[in-house]
N, C-alpha and C positions, 0 to 999 in steps of 0.2 A: 424485405424486398418490397418494391413498389408494384403497382398494377399497370405501370407503363413500361413497355419494352424499350430497350436502348435505341438510340438514334442509328447506331451502326452495329452490326453483329455478323460474325463469320462462323462457319462450321469447321474451318480448318484449324487444328490445334497449333499450327505454326504462326498463325496470324495474331497481331496485337489486339484484334477486336474479338477474339475467341473468349467465351465465358461459359464454362461447363455448367455452372449452377443454373444459369438462365436457359440454356439449351435443354437441360434435364427437366425443367419445368414445362417446356413445350411452347414453342413460338410458331404461330401460323402467319402466313403472309398473303395479303391480297394485293395483286399487282394489276392496275388498270381495271379494278372491279372483279377480277377472276382469282380464284384460289389457286395458289402455286405450291406444289409439293417438292419441286426440285431446286429450291433456292440454296445456293452455297454461301452467299453473302448479300447483304442489303445495306442501303444508306437512305434514310428518310429525308434528311435535309438536302442532299444532293439529288434525290429522286432517281435512283437506279437500283437494279437488282442484278446479280450475277447468277445465271442459271446453268446447271450442268446439262450437257448435250448428250443424251442417251448414255450408253456404257462406254463411250469413247474415252481413251486415256491419252495424255500427252507423253513426251519422251521420258519424263521423270516418274510416270505412273500415277499422276494426279488426274482427276476428272477434267475433261475438256469443258470450258465454260464460255458463255457468251454474255456480254453486258448489254442490258436493255434499259432505256430511260423511260420514266413515266411515274405516275403517282404510286407510292408504296404505303401500305397500311399494315403494320405489324400488330399482332395481338397475342395474348396468352391463351392457350387452349383450355387451361384448367379453370378459367374464370367463368 
C-alpha cells in the first residue's frame, strides 16, 4: 500500500469507489481546513465531499447526504 489515499473513495459497499482495505486502515478527511467525521464519499480532483445529514434516511434506508464543494485533504490516520 502507498501512503497516499485514493483520489476518490466511498464508504458504500455498492459503490465502484468502495475499497474495504483502505477503509480498514483508516482515512481521515479535512474539508475546508476542518476535520469531518461524517463523510460518506469524497473526490479530491473534483473538490467535493458527500456528508451524511444526521440520522435521516431516504426511502431505500440509506443515509441522507448532501454534497459540498471545496478543498478536500484525505490522510491516513495510522501514519
